[in-house]
C-alpha positions as CSV (number, residue, x, y, z in Angstrom):
1,M,-221.5,-78.0,63.5
2,V,-225.1,-76.8,63.6
3,K,-227.9,-78.8,65.0
4,T,-231.0,-78.6,62.8
5,M,-234.0,-78.5,64.8
6,V,-237.0,-78.2,62.3
7,R,-237.2,-78.6,58.6
8,A,-239.7,-76.1,57.2
9,R,-241.7,-77.1,54.2
10,T,-240.5,-74.8,51.5
11,A,-237.1,-73.7,50.3
12,V,-236.2,-70.0,51.0
13,V,-234.5,-68.0,48.1
14,V,-232.7,-65.2,49.9
15,T,-231.1,-62.0,48.4
16,A,-231.7,-59.6,51.2
17,L,-229.5,-57.1,53.0
18,A,-228.4,-57.9,56.5
19,L,-229.7,-56.8,59.9
20,A,-229.9,-56.9,63.4
21,A,-228.6,-56.2,68.7
22,G,-228.0,-55.7,73.5
23,C,-229.0,-55.3,77.2
24,S,-228.6,-52.0,79.0
25,G,-225.2,-51.6,80.7
26,N,-226.4,-48.4,82.2
27,D,-229.7,-49.8,83.5
28,E,-228.4,-52.0,85.1
29,P,-222.5,-41.8,54.4
30,S,-223.7,-39.3,52.4
31,A,-224.1,-39.8,48.6
32,S,-221.0,-37.8,48.0
33,S,-218.8,-39.7,50.5
34,T,-215.7,-41.4,49.2
35,T,-215.2,-43.6,51.8
36,P,-217.9,-46.1,52.9
37,G,-219.6,-45.3,56.1
38,T,-218.4,-41.7,56.2
39,T,-219.6,-38.2,56.2
40,S,-218.7,-34.7,57.3
41,A,-218.5,-34.1,61.1
42,P,-222.1,-34.3,62.5
43,T,-223.8,-31.4,64.1
44,T,-224.0,-31.3,67.9
45,A,-227.4,-31.2,69.5
46,G,-229.3,-32.5,72.4
47,T,-228.9,-31.5,76.1
48,T,-231.8,-32.9,78.0
49,S,-233.8,-36.1,78.5
50,A,-235.8,-35.3,75.5
51,P,-233.0,-33.9,73.1
52,S,-233.1,-30.5,71.8
53,S,-231.9,-29.7,68.2
54,S,-230.9,-26.9,66.0
55,A,-233.7,-25.6,63.6
56,P,-235.2,-28.2,61.3
57,S,-234.4,-28.2,57.6
58,S,-237.1,-26.9,55.4
59,T,-237.4,-30.5,54.0
60,A,-237.9,-32.0,57.4
61,A,-240.4,-29.2,58.3
62,A,-242.3,-29.9,55.1
63,Q,-242.4,-33.6,55.9
64,G,-243.6,-33.1,59.4
65,P,-243.8,-35.6,62.2
66,V,-244.5,-39.3,61.7
67,K,-247.4,-41.3,63.1
68,L,-246.7,-44.9,64.2
69,T,-249.5,-47.6,64.5
70,V,-249.4,-51.1,65.7
71,A,-250.8,-53.0,62.7
72,S,-250.5,-56.5,64.1
73,T,-248.6,-58.9,66.3
74,V,-246.4,-61.0,64.0
75,A,-245.2,-63.6,66.5
76,T,-245.4,-64.3,70.3
77,G,-243.6,-66.7,72.6
78,I,-240.0,-66.0,71.5
79,E,-237.2,-66.1,74.2
80,V,-235.1,-62.9,74.2
81,P,-235.2,-62.2,70.5
82,W,-232.1,-60.4,69.6
83,G,-231.1,-60.5,65.8
84,L,-233.6,-60.2,63.2
85,A,-232.9,-60.6,59.4
86,F,-235.4,-60.5,56.5
87,L,-235.5,-63.0,53.6
88,P,-236.7,-62.1,50.1
89,D,-239.7,-64.1,50.4
90,K,-240.7,-61.7,53.1
91,S,-240.2,-64.2,55.9
92,A,-237.6,-63.6,58.5
93,L,-234.9,-65.2,60.8
94,V,-234.7,-64.2,64.5
95,S,-232.1,-65.2,67.0
96,E,-232.8,-66.2,70.6
97,R,-230.0,-65.0,72.8
98,D,-230.2,-67.4,75.6
99,S,-231.3,-70.5,73.7
100,S,-228.8,-70.3,70.9
101,K,-231.6,-71.0,68.4
102,I,-232.5,-69.4,65.2
103,K,-236.1,-69.3,64.2
104,R,-237.8,-68.6,61.0
105,I,-241.2,-66.5,61.0
106,A,-243.4,-66.9,58.0
107,G,-247.1,-66.4,57.6
108,G,-247.6,-66.1,61.4
109,Q,-245.9,-69.4,62.0
110,V,-242.6,-69.7,64.0
111,S,-240.4,-72.7,63.4
112,E,-236.8,-73.6,64.4
113,V,-234.2,-73.9,61.5
114,G,-231.1,-74.6,63.6
115,E,-228.8,-73.9,66.6
116,V,-225.6,-72.1,66.8
117,D,-222.9,-74.1,68.6
118,D,-220.6,-73.0,71.3
119,V,-222.7,-70.2,72.5
120,D,-222.0,-69.3,76.2
121,A,-225.3,-67.1,77.2
122,S,-224.8,-65.2,80.4
123,S,-226.2,-61.8,81.4
124,E,-225.7,-59.7,78.1
125,G,-223.9,-62.3,76.1
126,G,-225.3,-65.1,73.9
127,L,-226.6,-65.4,70.5
128,L,-226.8,-61.9,69.2
129,G,-226.9,-60.3,65.8
130,L,-227.8,-61.9,62.4
131,A,-227.2,-60.9,58.9
132,V,-227.9,-62.4,55.5
133,D,-225.1,-62.5,52.8
134,P,-226.1,-59.8,50.2
135,Q,-225.0,-62.2,47.4
136,Y,-227.5,-64.9,48.5
137,P,-228.4,-67.5,47.0
138,T,-225.0,-67.5,45.1
139,R,-223.4,-67.4,48.5
140,P,-226.0,-69.3,50.7
141,Y,-224.8,-67.8,54.1
142,I,-226.1,-66.1,57.0
143,Y,-223.8,-64.5,59.7
144,A,-224.2,-64.6,63.4
145,M,-222.4,-62.9,66.3
146,Y,-222.3,-64.8,69.5
147,T,-220.5,-65.0,72.8
148,S,-218.5,-68.2,73.4
149,G,-216.5,-69.2,76.5
150,D,-213.5,-67.3,75.5
151,D,-214.6,-64.3,73.4
152,N,-217.3,-62.8,71.0
153,R,-217.1,-64.3,67.5
154,I,-218.8,-64.0,64.2
155,A,-219.7,-67.4,62.5
156,R,-220.8,-67.9,58.8
157,L,-223.4,-70.6,58.4
158,T,-224.9,-72.2,55.4
159,Y,-228.6,-71.6,55.0
160,R,-230.5,-73.9,52.6
161,N,-234.0,-75.4,52.5
162,N,-234.8,-73.6,55.8
163,Q,-231.8,-75.6,57.6
164,L,-228.6,-74.4,59.0
165,S,-225.2,-76.2,58.6
166,D,-221.6,-76.0,58.2
167,Q,-220.9,-73.4,61.0
168,Q,-217.5,-71.7,60.4
169,V,-215.8,-68.9,62.5
170,I,-214.7,-66.2,60.4
171,L,-213.5,-63.8,63.1
172,D,-212.8,-64.4,66.9
173,G,-210.9,-62.5,69.7
174,I,-213.5,-59.8,70.1
175,Q,-213.5,-59.0,73.8
176,K,-216.3,-60.5,76.0
177,A,-217.7,-60.0,79.4
178,A,-221.0,-60.3,81.3
179,I,-221.8,-56.7,79.9
180,H,-221.0,-54.6,76.9
181,N,-220.6,-57.2,74.2
182,G,-222.2,-55.2,71.4
183,G,-223.4,-57.7,68.8
184,R,-225.2,-55.9,66.0
185,L,-224.4,-57.0,62.4
186,R,-225.4,-55.2,59.2
187,F,-224.2,-55.3,55.6
188,G,-223.5,-51.9,54.1
189,P,-224.3,-50.9,50.6
190,D,-220.5,-51.5,49.7
191,G,-221.1,-55.3,50.6
192,Y,-219.0,-55.4,53.6
193,L,-220.2,-56.5,57.1
194,Y,-220.3,-53.9,59.7
195,V,-220.2,-55.0,63.5
196,G,-221.0,-53.1,66.6
197,T,-218.8,-54.2,69.6
198,G,-218.6,-53.2,73.2
199,E,-215.6,-52.5,75.4
200,A,-216.6,-55.6,77.6
201,G,-216.5,-53.4,80.7
202,D,-212.8,-52.6,80.3
203,R,-212.7,-49.0,79.4
204,P,-209.2,-48.7,77.7
205,N,-210.4,-51.3,75.1
206,A,-212.3,-48.4,73.5
207,Q,-209.1,-46.4,72.8
208,D,-206.6,-49.3,72.2
209,D,-206.1,-49.6,68.4
210,N,-205.1,-53.2,68.8
211,S,-208.4,-54.2,70.6
212,L,-211.6,-55.1,68.9
213,G,-213.7,-53.9,71.8
214,G,-215.5,-50.6,71.7
215,K,-215.2,-50.3,68.0
216,I,-217.4,-50.5,64.7
217,L,-215.7,-53.1,62.8
218,R,-216.0,-53.3,58.8
219,I,-214.9,-56.8,57.5
220,T,-215.3,-58.9,54.4
221,T,-217.4,-62.0,54.4
222,D,-214.2,-64.0,55.2
223,G,-213.6,-62.0,58.3
224,K,-210.7,-59.9,57.0
225,A,-210.2,-56.0,57.1
226,A,-212.3,-54.5,54.4
227,P,-210.4,-52.3,51.9
228,G,-210.1,-48.6,53.0
229,N,-210.4,-49.3,56.7
230,P,-208.1,-46.8,58.7
231,G,-204.6,-48.2,59.0
232,G,-205.7,-51.5,57.3
233,R,-207.2,-52.5,60.7
234,L,-210.4,-54.4,61.2
235,W,-212.2,-51.5,62.7
236,L,-213.8,-48.4,61.1
237,S,-214.3,-46.2,64.3
238,K,-213.2,-46.4,67.9
239,G,-214.0,-44.8,71.2
240,H,-217.4,-46.6,71.6
241,R,-218.7,-47.8,74.9
242,N,-221.3,-50.4,73.8
243,V,-222.7,-50.1,70.1
244,Q,-226.0,-51.6,70.0
245,G,-227.6,-50.5,66.7
246,L,-226.3,-49.9,63.2
247,A,-228.4,-48.4,60.3
248,F,-227.6,-47.1,56.9
249,D,-229.4,-44.1,55.1
250,G,-227.8,-44.6,51.7
251,K,-224.0,-44.6,52.2
252,Q,-224.3,-42.9,55.6
253,L,-224.0,-45.1,58.8
254,Y,-225.6,-44.3,62.1
255,A,-224.9,-46.1,65.5
256,S,-226.6,-46.1,68.8
257,E,-224.8,-46.5,72.0
258,F,-225.3,-46.9,75.6
259,G,-223.9,-44.3,77.8
260,Q,-222.9,-44.9,81.4
261,S,-225.2,-42.9,83.7
262,T,-225.5,-39.6,82.0
263,W,-226.0,-39.7,78.3
264,D,-227.0,-42.3,75.7
265,E,-226.0,-41.4,72.2
266,L,-227.0,-41.5,68.6
267,N,-223.8,-41.2,66.4
268,V,-223.1,-40.4,62.8
269,I,-220.1,-42.7,61.9
270,T,-217.1,-41.3,60.0
271,A,-214.2,-43.5,59.0
272,G,-211.2,-43.3,61.6
273,A,-213.2,-41.0,64.0
274,N,-212.8,-41.3,67.7
275,Y,-216.2,-41.0,69.6
276,G,-214.7,-40.2,73.0
277,W,-215.3,-43.0,75.5
278,P,-214.2,-43.2,78.3
279,A,-213.0,-39.5,78.2
280,A,-216.4,-38.3,76.8
281,E,-220.0,-39.2,77.4
282,G,-222.5,-37.3,75.4
283,I,-221.6,-33.9,74.0
284,D,-218.3,-32.9,75.6
285,S,-216.7,-31.4,72.5
286,L,-213.2,-32.7,73.3
287,D,-210.4,-32.1,70.8
288,G,-210.1,-34.9,68.3
289,M,-213.3,-36.5,69.4
290,T,-216.6,-36.5,67.6
291,N,-219.9,-35.5,69.2
292,P,-223.2,-37.4,68.9
293,I,-226.1,-35.8,67.0
294,A,-228.5,-36.7,69.8
295,V,-228.4,-37.7,73.4
296,W,-230.7,-39.1,76.0
297,K,-230.9,-39.7,79.7
298,P,-230.7,-43.5,80.1
299,A,-234.0,-43.5,81.9
300,D,-235.6,-42.4,78.6
301,A,-233.5,-44.6,76.2
302,S,-230.8,-47.2,77.0
303,P,-230.9,-47.7,73.2
304,S,-230.7,-51.0,71.4
305,G,-231.4,-51.7,67.6
306,I,-232.0,-48.9,65.0
307,A,-233.5,-49.0,61.5
308,F,-233.8,-46.2,58.8
309,A,-237.1,-45.4,57.1
310,Q,-238.8,-42.4,55.6
311,G,-236.2,-40.0,56.6
312,H,-236.0,-41.2,60.3
313,I,-233.7,-43.3,62.4
314,F,-236.0,-45.5,64.6
315,M,-234.5,-46.5,67.8
316,A,-235.7,-49.2,70.2
317,S,-235.1,-48.4,73.9
318,L,-234.8,-50.9,76.7
319,R,-235.0,-49.2,80.0
320,G,-236.8,-46.4,78.3
321,E,-239.5,-48.8,76.9
322,R,-240.2,-46.5,73.9
323,L,-239.5,-46.2,70.2
324,W,-237.8,-43.1,69.2
325,A,-238.1,-41.6,65.8
326,I,-235.3,-39.2,64.9
327,P,-235.4,-37.2,61.6
328,V,-232.1,-37.1,59.8
329,A,-230.7,-36.1,56.5
330,N,-227.3,-36.3,55.0
331,G,-225.8,-37.2,58.4
332,K,-227.3,-34.5,60.3
333,R,-230.4,-34.4,62.7
334,T,-233.1,-32.3,61.1
335,G,-235.8,-32.0,64.0
336,E,-237.0,-33.1,67.4
337,P,-237.1,-36.8,68.2
338,Q,-240.6,-38.2,68.8
339,A,-241.3,-40.9,71.5
340,F,-243.9,-43.8,70.7
341,F,-245.4,-46.6,72.8
342,V,-244.0,-45.3,76.2
343,G,-244.4,-48.1,78.6
344,E,-246.9,-50.0,76.4
345,F,-244.9,-53.0,75.5
346,G,-242.1,-53.0,78.1
347,R,-238.4,-53.1,77.0
348,L,-237.8,-52.7,73.2
349,R,-234.8,-54.5,71.8
350,T,-234.7,-54.6,67.9
351,V,-236.3,-52.7,65.2
352,E,-236.0,-53.5,61.5
353,T,-237.5,-52.2,58.3
354,A,-239.5,-54.9,56.6
355,P,-239.8,-55.5,52.8
356,D,-243.3,-53.9,52.8
357,G,-242.0,-50.6,54.4
358,S,-243.3,-51.4,57.8
359,L,-241.2,-51.7,60.9
360,W,-240.9,-55.0,62.9
361,L,-240.3,-54.3,66.6
362,T,-239.2,-56.8,69.2
363,T,-239.8,-56.7,73.0
364,S,-237.2,-57.9,75.5
365,N,-239.2,-58.7,78.7
366,T,-237.8,-62.3,79.0
367,D,-234.1,-61.1,79.3
368,G,-234.2,-61.1,83.1
369,R,-234.5,-57.4,83.5
370,N,-238.3,-57.1,83.4
371,D,-241.6,-59.1,84.2
372,P,-242.7,-61.0,81.2
373,R,-246.3,-60.2,80.0
374,D,-248.6,-62.7,78.4
375,G,-247.3,-63.6,75.0
376,D,-243.8,-62.3,75.6
377,D,-241.7,-61.8,74.0
378,R,-243.3,-60.8,70.8
379,I,-242.7,-59.1,67.5
380,L,-245.0,-56.2,66.4
381,R,-245.6,-54.9,63.0
382,I,-245.7,-51.1,63.0
383,T,-246.8,-48.9,60.0
384,I,-245.6,-45.5,59.4
385,S,-247.7,-42.5,58.2
386,R,-247.7,-38.7,58.4
């Protein structure tokens, strides 16, 4: 059962898509696609700490690089913010990994709306991603991924009048460990819930078709396998080490992933594809395995959440302490990634596109792997221009 912490003063009417996830284990579909979350095989590019690329497309060249500006600080004093999901009234819900609390941010004010039960927070585990039911308020639910004492789970909770209640587990049995728990949740344009998982430090999980670890899951709101999944299974793709970010550009799904000690990755997700771990890390071009479209040295990335806006995937980086902007189109990279805010705000965990087109970016300096700064952790509002 959910323990309601604070009753906010006004009711929230929610219709938004879902969002929001991890900690660095190495630090320490195109419009013509017929299967959701799929595209043709991605191009292979990126070989150095700042990844290289093939020649940009004429569209990308005409657009030019983006400029990011910190417009304001939305909130401060949040403990290890992890999942972030916008509501249609332009407020947002944010999960605190270690406290098990979910908080609402509205008009610069932060209030607690509830607490998720049975969360076992340790190292990289705890209360992780959040998503809002795409049929809200007809279906007045939010979804949370969290680490329990036995496994990683996804729960559906009722959200009415700024309060959480009626916690129900819709999927359990996702492998857990102190590291590599994944945790990101996002609803796709097909109405199904996509889930990033890690292999929980046990490498064979990533290639085991019967394991939920090291996969991207695609499930219904009742926790069942979504129609069209490979073999009728719960997962869409396999061979992942630790998926931390999920984002859609139309029907095309992208995912960020922690490498081990050599390459972090940005992948274009194709239904049924094998992304190589543990045989491959970065661009290895192994038979039957899919290469990433961009790679980084862990010191420059250790990627967490990603978001899509204005022809770019924006990727928050933990160890790298920067926000990457990667130009993409039709499931391919179209130019050189740009790095922003290098070292300015410390570890960066989650980035989401806000209803007004700006980005909300969370820091992660209270997660035990950095020295907190005054006001940490915070959420920054970032505007995009050219």
